[in-house]
C-alpha positions in Angstrom: 85.9 22.8 6.5 82.1 22.8 6.7 80.3 25.9 5.5 78.8 26.6 8.9 82.3 26.5 10.4 83.9 29.1 8.1 80.8 31.3 8.3 81.0 31.2 12.1 84.7 32.2 12.0 84.0 35.0 9.6 81.2 36.4 11.7 83.3 36.2 14.9 86.2 37.9 13.2 83.9 40.6 11.9 82.4 41.2 15.4 85.7 41.1 17.3 85.8 44.8 18.4 89.1 44.2 20.2 90.9 44.4 16.9 91.2 47.3 14.5 88.9 47.1 11.5 91.8 46.5 9.1 93.0 43.6 11.2 89.5 42.1 11.1 89.4 42.5 7.4 92.8 40.7 7.0 91.6 37.9 9.3 88.4 37.4 7.3 90.3 37.2 4.0 92.7 34.7 5.5 89.8 32.5 6.6 88.2 32.7 3.2 91.5 31.8 1.5 92.0 28.8 3.8 88.6 27.5 2.7 89.1 28.1 -1.0 86.6 31.0 -1.1 89.1 33.8 -2.0 91.5 33.8 -4.9 93.6 36.3 -6.9 92.9 37.1 -10.5 94.0 39.8 -13.0 90.8 41.6 -14.1 90.1 44.3 -16.6 88.0 47.2 -15.4 85.3 46.5 -18.0 84.6 43.3 -16.1 83.9 45.0 -12.8 80.8 46.9 -11.6 80.4 48.7 -8.2 78.9 46.7 -5.4 75.5 48.0 -4.2 76.8 48.1 -0.6 79.9 50.2 -1.5 80.2 53.2 0.7 76.9 52.6 2.6 75.0 52.1 -0.7 76.3 55.3 -2.4 78.3 53.2 -4.8 80.4 56.1 -6.1 80.0 59.8 -6.6 79.8 61.0 -10.2 81.7 64.2 -9.5 84.3 62.3 -7.4 85.0 59.8 -10.1 86.1 62.6 -12.5 87.8 64.8 -9.9 89.8 62.0 -8.6 90.6 60.8 -12.1 91.9 64.3 -12.8 94.2 64.1 -9.7 95.4 60.7 -10.7 96.2 61.9 -14.2 98.1 64.8 -12.9 100.4 62.7 -10.6 100.6 59.8 -13.2 98.7 56.5 -13.3 100.8 53.8 -11.6 100.2 50.1 -10.9 102.3 50.5 -7.8 99.9 53.0 -6.3 96.8 50.8 -6.6 95.7 49.7 -3.1 94.3 46.4 -2.2 91.5 45.8 -4.8 88.8 43.4 -3.6 85.6 42.4 -5.4 82.9 39.8 -5.1 81.8 37.4 -7.8 78.3 38.4 -9.0 75.8 36.1 -7.4 74.2 33.4 -9.6 70.7 34.3 -8.4 69.3 36.5 -11.1 67.5 38.8 -8.7 70.8 39.7 -6.9 72.8 39.9 -10.1 70.2 42.1 -11.7 70.1 44.4 -8.7 73.8 45.2 -9.1 73.5 45.7 -12.9 70.4 47.8 -12.7 71.7 50.0 -9.9 74.9 50.7 -11.8 72.9 51.3 -15.0 70.6 53.8 -13.2 73.6 55.8 -11.9 75.2 55.8 -15.3 72.0 57.0 -17.0 71.6 59.8 -14.5 75.2 60.9 -14.9 74.5 62.5 -18.2 77.0 60.2 -20.0 79.8 60.8 -17.5 79.8 57.1 -16.5 79.8 53.9 -18.5 76.7 51.8 -18.5 77.0 48.0 -17.8 78.3 46.3 -21.0 77.0 42.8 -20.3 80.4 41.2 -19.8 80.7 42.1 -16.1 81.3 39.3 -13.6 82.5 41.1 -10.4 81.4 43.9 -8.0 84.0 46.0 -6.3 84.1 47.0 -2.6 87.5 48.8 -3.0 89.2 50.8 -5.7 85.7 51.5 -7.0 86.2 55.1 -8.1 89.4 54.0 -10.0 87.6 51.2 -11.7 84.6 53.4 -12.6 86.9 56.1 -14.0 88.9 53.7 -16.2 85.6 52.3 -17.5 84.6 55.9 -18.4 87.9 56.5 -20.1 87.6 53.3 -22.2 84.0 54.2 -23.2 85.0 57.9 -24.0 82.4 59.4 -21.6 81.8 63.1 -21.0 83.8 64.9 -18.4 83.6 68.3 -16.7 87.2 68.3 -15.6 89.2 70.5 -18.0 92.6 68.9 -17.2 91.5 65.6 -18.7 89.0 66.8 -21.3 89.4 66.4 -25.0 86.5 68.5 -26.4 84.4 67.7 -23.3 85.1 64.0 -23.5 87.6 61.5 -22.0 90.1 60.1 -24.6 92.3 57.1 -23.9 94.7 58.0 -26.7 95.1 61.6 -25.5 95.5 60.6 -21.9 98.1 57.9 -22.7 100.6 60.5 -24.1 102.2 60.7 -20.7 103.4 57.1 -21.1 102.4 56.1 -17.6 100.5 52.9 -16.7 97.0 54.1 -17.8 96.8 52.0 -21.0 97.9 48.9 -19.2 95.4 49.5 -16.4 92.6 49.9 -18.9 93.4 47.1 -21.3 95.0 44.5 -19.1 93.8 45.3 -15.7 95.5 44.3 -12.4 95.4 41.6 -9.8 92.4 41.7 -7.5 91.4 39.5 -4.6 88.1 37.8 -5.6 85.6 36.5 -3.0 83.3 33.6 -4.0 79.7 34.5 -4.5 78.5 31.9 -1.9 80.2 34.0 0.8 77.9 37.0 0.2 74.9 34.6 0.2 75.9 33.3 3.6 77.1 36.6 5.0 75.1 39.4 3.4 76.5 42.1 5.7 80.2 41.3 4.7 80.4 43.4 1.5 79.5 46.6 3.4 82.0 45.7 6.2 84.8 45.2 3.8 83.9 48.4 1.8 84.0 50.3 5.1 87.5 48.9 5.9 88.9 49.5 2.4 87.6 53.0 1.6 90.6 54.2 -0.4 91.1 54.7 -4.1 94.4 54.5 -5.9 96.7 57.2 -4.4 93.8 59.4 -3.5 92.4 58.6 0.0 88.7 59.1 0.6 87.6 58.9 4.2 83.9 58.5 4.9 82.1 61.8 5.2 79.0 62.5 7.2 76.6 61.3 4.5 78.5 58.1 3.9 78.7 57.5 7.7 75.0 58.1 8.1 74.3 55.6 5.3 76.6 53.1 6.9 74.7 53.5 10.2 71.4 53.0 8.5 72.5 50.1 6.4 74.1 48.3 9.4 70.9 48.9 11.4 68.8 47.4 8.6 71.0 44.3 8.5 70.8 43.9 12.2 67.0 44.4 12.2 66.4 41.2 10.3 67.4 39.2 13.4 67.9 41.1 16.6 66.4 44.6 15.9 69.4 46.2 17.7 69.4 49.8 18.5 71.0 52.4 16.3 73.6 52.9 18.9 75.1 49.5 18.0 75.1 50.4 14.3 76.9 53.6 15.3 79.6 51.6 17.1 80.0 49.4 14.0 80.3 52.5 11.8 83.0 53.9 14.2 85.2 50.9 13.5 86.7 52.5 10.5 87.4 55.8 12.4 85.7 58.2 10.0 86.8 61.8 10.0 83.5 62.7 11.7 84.1 60.3 14.6 84.1 63.1 17.1 80.6 64.1 16.3 79.1 60.9 15.1 76.4 61.1 17.8 74.9 64.0 15.9 74.9 62.0 12.7 73.1 59.2 14.5 70.6 61.6 16.0 69.9 63.0 12.5 69.4 59.4 11.1 67.2 58.5 14.0 64.9 61.5 14.1 64.7 63.0 10.6 65.1 60.3 7.9 61.7 58.8 7.8 61.7 55.7 10.1 63.2 52.2 9.9 63.4 52.2 6.1 65.3 55.6 6.1 63.6 56.8 2.9 64.7 60.4 3.2 68.3 59.4 3.9 68.3 57.2 0.8 66.9 60.2 -1.2 69.8 62.3 0.2 72.2 59.6 -0.7 71.0 59.4 -4.3 71.3 63.2 -4.6 74.8 63.0 -3.1 76.1 60.4 -5.5 74.8 62.4 -8.5 75.8 66.0 -7.3 77.3 66.1 -3.9 80.6 64.3 -4.3 82.6 63.7 -1.2 81.8 67.1 0.3 82.2 67.2 4.1 79.4 69.0 6.0 81.6 69.9 9.0 80.9 69.5 12.7 79.0 72.8 13.3 76.6 72.2 10.4 76.0 68.6 11.3 75.2 69.4 14.9 72.9 72.3 13.8 71.2 69.9 11.4 70.6 67.3 14.2 69.9 69.4 17.2 68.3 72.7 16.1 65.0 73.1 17.9 62.5 75.1 15.8 60.2 75.4 18.8 57.2 74.2 16.8 54.7 71.9 18.5 53.3 70.4 15.3 56.5 69.4 13.3 60.2 69.0 13.7 60.7 70.0 10.0 62.5 66.9 8.6 62.1 68.3 5.0 63.6 71.6 5.9 66.6 69.8 7.5 66.9 67.6 4.4 66.8 70.7 2.2 69.6 72.3 4.2 71.7 69.1 4.0 71.2 68.8 0.2 72.0 72.5 -0.4 75.1 72.4 1.8 76.3 69.2 0.2 75.9 70.4 -3.4 77.7 73.7 -2.8 79.6 75.2 -5.8 83.4 74.6 -5.7 84.1 78.2 -4.6 82.3 77.5 -1.3 84.2 74.4 -0.6 87.5 74.8 1.3 89.7 72.0 2.4 86.9 69.6 1.3 84.4 71.2 3.7 81.4 73.0 2.5 81.1 76.6 3.7 77.9 77.5 2.0 75.5 77.4 5.0 76.4 78.6 8.5 74.9 78.9 11.9 73.5 82.3 11.0 71.3 80.6 8.4 69.8 78.3 11.0 69.3 81.2 13.3 67.4 83.0 10.6 65.1 80.0 10.1 64.3 80.0 13.8 63.0 83.5 13.8 59.3 83.9 14.4 58.8 85.8 11.2 60.0 82.7 9.3 57.3 80.3 10.7 54.8 80.8 7.9 57.4 80.3 5.1 58.9 77.3 6.9 55.5 75.6 7.3 54.7 76.3 3.6 58.0 74.9 2.4 57.7 71.8 4.6 54.2 71.1 3.2 55.3 71.7 -0.4 58.2 69.2 -0.1 55.8 66.7 1.6 53.5 66.9 -1.3 56.2 66.6 -3.9 57.7 63.5 -2.2 54.3 61.8 -2.0 53.7 62.5 -5.7 57.1 61.0 -6.6 56.2 57.9 -4.6 53.0 57.4 -6.7 55.0 57.3 -9.9 57.1 54.5 -11.3 60.3 56.6 -11.1 63.3 54.9 -9.5 64.8 56.6 -6.4 67.7 57.9 -8.5 65.3 59.4 -11.0 63.3 61.0 -8.2 66.5 62.5 -6.9 67.0 64.7 -9.9 63.8 66.9 -9.5 63.7 66.5 -5.7 67.4 67.5 -5.4 66.7 70.7 -7.3 63.6 71.4 -5.3 65.3 70.9 -2.0 68.3 73.0 -2.9 66.3 75.9 -4.3 63.9 76.1 -1.4 66.7 76.0 1.1 68.6 78.8 -0.7 65.3 80.8 -1.0 64.6 80.5 2.7 68.1 81.7 3.8 68.4 84.3 1.0 71.4 82.8 -0.7 70.0 81.9 -4.1 72.8 83.7 -5.9 75.4 81.5 -4.2 73.8 78.2 -5.2 74.7 76.0 -8.2 72.4 78.0 -10.5 73.5 81.4 -9.2 69.9 82.6 -9.3 67.5 84.3 -6.8 63.9 83.2 -7.1 61.3 85.7 -6.1 58.6 83.4 -4.7 57.7 79.8 -3.9 55.5 79.6 -7.0 58.5 79.9 -9.3 60.4 77.1 -7.5 57.3 74.9 -7.5 56.6 75.5 -11.1 60.2 74.5 -12.0 59.9 71.3 -10.0 56.7 70.6 -12.0 58.5 71.1 -15.3 61.5 68.9 -14.3 59.2 66.1 -13.1 57.2 66.3 -16.3 60.4 66.0 -18.3 61.4 62.7 -16.8 61.1 59.9 -19.3 59.7 57.2 -17.0 56.7 58.4 -14.9 54.4 55.5 -14.8 50.7 55.6 -15.7 49.7 58.5 -13.4 48.4 61.7 -14.8 51.1 64.1 -13.6 49.4 67.2 -15.0 46.4 66.6 -12.7 48.4 65.6 -9.6 51.4 68.0 -9.5 51.4 70.2 -6.5 50.5 73.8 -6.7 52.5 76.5 -5.0 49.3 78.0 -3.6 48.1 74.7 -2.1 46.8 75.2 1.4 48.7 73.7 4.3 45.8 71.5 5.5 45.7 69.7 2.1 49.3 68.5 2.2 50.1 64.9 1.6 52.0 63.3 4.4 53.9 60.0 3.8 53.3 57.6 6.8 57.0 57.2 7.3 57.2 60.8 8.4 54.3 60.9 10.8 56.6 61.1 13.8 57.9 64.5 12.6 54.4 66.0 12.2 52.5 64.5 15.1 52.3 66.9 18.0 51.9 63.9 20.5 55.1 62.2 19.2 56.9 65.5 19.1 56.0 66.2 22.7 57.3 62.7 23.7 60.5 63.3 21.8 60.9 66.6 23.6 60.3 65.1 27.1 62.6 62.1 26.7 61.8 60.8 30.2 58.1 60.2 29.4 56.8 56.9 28.0 53.2 55.8 27.7 52.4 53.1 30.2 55.0 54.2 32.7 54.3 55.9 36.1 55.2 59.4 37.2 54.7 61.9 40.0 54.6 65.7 40.1 57.3 67.5 41.9 54.6 69.4 43.8 52.9 66.2 44.9 55.5 63.4 45.0 53.4 60.8 46.9 50.6 60.7 44.3 51.6 58.3 41.5 50.1 58.6 38.0 50.1 56.2 35.1 50.9 57.9 31.7 47.8 56.5 30.0 47.8 58.3 26.6 48.8 61.5 24.8 46.9 63.5 22.2 47.4 66.5 20.0 47.3 69.0 22.9 47.0 67.1 26.2 48.1 63.9 27.9 45.9 61.7 30.1 47.2 60.6 33.5 45.4 58.1 35.7 45.8 57.8 39.5 44.3 54.9 41.4 43.6 55.7 45.1 43.5 53.0 47.7 39.7 53.2 47.8 37.4 54.4 45.0 37.6 54.7 41.2 40.5 55.9 39.0 41.1 59.7 39.0 41.7 61.1 35.5 43.9 64.1 34.9 44.4 65.9 31.6 47.7 67.8 31.3 48.7 70.2 28.6 52.0 69.3 26.8 53.8 72.3 28.3 53.0 71.1 31.8 54.5 67.7 31.3 57.9 69.0 32.3 56.7 68.8 35.9 56.5 65.0 35.8 59.2 62.9 37.5 59.7 59.2 36.9 58.4 56.8 39.6 61.1 54.1 39.9 59.5 52.0 42.7 56.5 49.8 42.6 53.2 51.6 42.4 51.5 52.1 45.8 48.4 49.9 46.1 46.5 47.6 48.5 47.8 44.1 48.8 45.7 41.6 46.9 42.9 40.0 49.0 44.1 36.5 47.9 47.6 37.3 49.2 46.2 38.6 52.5 44.0 35.5 53.0 46.9 33.2 52.2 49.1 35.0 54.8 46.6 35.0 57.6 48.0 33.3 60.7 45.1 30.9 60.8 46.3 29.7 57.3 50.0 30.1 57.1 51.0 29.4 60.7 49.1 26.2 61.3 52.3 24.2 61.0 53.9 26.6 63.5 51.0 26.2 65.8 51.6 22.4 65.6 55.3 22.8 66.2 54.6 25.0 69.3 52.2 22.3 70.7 54.8 19.6 70.1 57.4 21.6 71.9 55.0 22.1 74.9 54.2 18.4 75.1 57.8 17.4 74.9 58.6 19.6 77.8 55.6 18.2 79.7 56.7 14.6 79.2 60.3 15.5 80.3 59.0 17.1 83.5 56.8 14.1 84.1 59.8 11.7 83.9 62.2 14.1 85.7 65.9 14.5 85.3 67.8 11.3 84.2 69.9 9.6 86.9 73.0 9.0 84.7 76.6 10.2 84.7 79.2 10.8 82.0 83.0 10.6 82.0 85.5 13.0 80.6 86.0 10.5 77.9 82.3 10.7 77.0 81.3 7.3 78.4 77.8 7.1 79.8 76.8 5.1 82.9 73.8 4.4 85.1 73.9 6.2 88.4 71.3 4.1 90.1 69.7 0.6 90.0 67.0 0.3 87.3 64.7 -2.6 86.7 64.1 -3.5 83.0 62.3 -0.6 81.1 62.4 1.7 84.1 65.0 4.0 82.6 63.6 6.2 79.8 65.9 8.7 78.1 64.0 11.4 76.1 65.5 13.9 73.5 65.3 17.4 74.8 65.9 20.4 72.6 64.3 22.9 70.3 61.5 21.5 68.1 61.8 22.8 64.5 60.1 22.3 61.1 62.4 20.6 58.6 62.0 19.6 55.0 61.7 15.8 54.4 64.7 15.8 52.0 66.9 17.1 54.8 66.1 14.2 57.2 69.0 11.7 57.9 69.5 8.8 60.2 70.6 11.0 63.1 67.5 13.2 62.9 65.2 12.9 65.9 61.7 13.0 64.3 58.5 13.5 66.3 55.2 12.1 65.1 51.9 14.0 65.7 48.4 12.6 65.1 46.7 14.3 62.1 49.9 16.0 60.9 49.3 16.9 57.2 52.1 19.4 56.5 55.0 18.9 54.1 57.6 19.7 56.7 58.3 17.3 59.7 58.9 17.9 63.4 62.5 17.5 64.4 64.1 17.8 67.8 67.5 19.6 67.5 70.6 18.2 69.2 71.5 20.2 72.3 75.0 21.5 73.0 76.8 21.2 76.3 80.2 22.4 77.4 81.2 20.9 80.8 84.3 23.0 81.1 82.5 26.3 80.5 79.4 25.0 82.3 77.3 26.2 79.4 74.3 24.7 77.6 72.4 21.8 79.0 73.1 18.1 79.2 70.8 15.6 77.7 72.0 11.9 78.0 69.9 10.9 75.0 72.4 12.4 72.7 75.5 10.9 74.5 74.5 7.3 74.1 76.8 5.4 71.8 76.1 2.2 69.9 77.4 -1.0 71.5 80.0 -3.0 69.6 77.7 -5.9 70.0 78.4 -9.0 67.9 76.3 -12.1 68.4 78.9 -14.3 66.8 81.4 -13.4 69.5 81.0 -14.0 73.2 84.1 -12.7 74.9 85.0 -10.0 77.3 86.0 -7.6 74.6 82.5 -7.3 73.2 80.3 -4.5 74.8 76.7 -5.6 75.2 73.9 -3.2 74.4 71.9 -2.2 77.5 69.4 0.2 75.8 67.0 -0.2 73.0 65.2 2.3 70.7 61.5 2.8 71.6 58.8 5.5 71.6 56.6 7.0 74.2 53.3 8.9 73.7 52.1 12.0 75.3 48.7 13.4 74.2 48.9 13.3 70.4 52.7 13.3 70.3 54.9 10.2 69.7 58.4 10.7 71.0 61.5 8.6 70.1 63.3 7.5 73.3 65.9 5.0 74.7 64.8 2.3 77.3 66.9 -0.1 79.2 66.3 -3.7 77.9 68.1 -5.2 80.9 68.3 -4.5 84.6 71.0 -1.9 85.4 73.3 -1.5 88.4 75.2 1.6 89.4 78.1 2.0 86.9 76.4 -0.1 84.2 77.4 1.3 80.8 74.6 2.8 78.8 75.0 1.6 75.2 72.3 1.4 72.6 71.9 -1.6 70.3 73.4 -1.4 66.9 71.0 -0.5 64.0 70.8 -2.9 61.1 72.4 -0.2 58.8 75.3 0.1 61.1 75.8 -3.7 61.2 75.9 -3.8 57.4 78.6 -1.1 57.3 80.6 -2.9 59.9 80.5 -6.2 58.0 81.6 -4.5 54.8 84.6 -3.0 56.6 85.5 -6.4 58.0 
């Protein structure tokens, strides 16, 4: 099968929303197998890295790797409990292969020796069973662990853990059978690894459904893939993320709202920072519906910022809650009361200062050569400490410490950033933020402008307003304004009266609530060119000519008088008087209409008028007559039949034509008519001579 064919089938199967996501996954694997692009192979864990698209780009969570490993050790490692393990061949392109290796290396380095770094022998990247694979690699490498149930002096020990005589040693040394997808599939369908990871999000016997952060990352990642071709709206990405029915499905709209409004724009830099913090510290902690909706929908009533950094700080703090504040997998550290406290008027100055400090810190990180995972360490601490300081819960945080002032937290961030090994060529000592920096000197990354621009905040608040559209005020519904522009404090509206110049109106942001969308066309004078073209003297000239033709036709009819002819009940037409040759003239009488040339046929009665220059032609319509009902009017012209005249035959059965087709003129009008070509007696049949076209048809029938 040609490559384009299997690719099309894979894409169609992936997008078939009528099927559950698991069925779509199975269908895709079947298509790949049929085309020799998916095979089974027994693979050792040391040969497998985690795919960069696993769990929306989170790869795995360091804390989850060990906590799940501890649970699996407790229940016993079993080959039978391993779910469907699927991985991709590492792509041959060095850039793509290096991305997988370096991303895994970066996570391992930041794990403080809790994960195994790439060994150089890896050939595959997993999209399922990833936490299991990562844990077994850590066991084989003897990495550190914080889980006491599986710790031997603070480290993982394969020998110690194998004492239970379960399948652990076989899983580490021999591996198990995996389904492997050819590397060319990912090259042709770059969105497929994330889709499969979304469908296969379970590890060994310990299920891990997508939490809010993973769902947010899935939405952002799907949107970025769509944006390369169709630039689809986030709502479509949300629908795709819903396919795996995450636990947060009932409030996924709040997650999408958070992603859309507060994560830094189309590249989602703040979400990716939060993701990096989560995979190092946050585990699979669930935020909960109440917290997520507060995070997305809280209105701080500030006209100059929507506080994206404060929201991110609250998310990071809630996500990294100590174990004692996590119940049933849900973080209970921050509550609605904490958001209510932040909304108090007395907190405005502290909120603004914290927002600016975080803005400065993020801009500084961006100027360094630190990777995002490296930036996440000092930024994660900074975000968490500031959030706990603002809500007064420092003692409940990971450090269990209450800081007295912003300066202490800022200084600690400075120290942690200075301690990072790779910081580029910048002079950190000169550029690190000061806790006493004034608000107006804050550094604002461009991706966050929408959250600190009063104009954009006003537009976000009044969702029905859009620059360039038209509106009216409820107090004056007939005066239509164009929403021309919006500034820091006012918006400019323009009204165009029928006569005179534009009227400019400046409206304060708070008064924009009085605007109502104008859905109809904007009132205006009709264009002069249109009015000119529709003047009767221009557009009705053909109609004037038609009316003149109608008048002349009636005149000519009255001039000739009614026709002295009779018709039988069998529709035979006869002369009702004696007529010398050419004395009988039968005119068409009916309504004169304008008709397009392409609609003219052989039965059409066409009038000719001198000087006629219009595209349509003048046609006399056939009249209708009902003798029984005595309705309509009788015009013999339309009752004349063609004679069955045949020059080759001269017998009594042949009807001879008595009428011929001719024309008469009246003023500038030429009218088709029928004239007698022979003298007529009373009772002479009135038959018109056969047209050439009719003769040809008759001969073809014979």
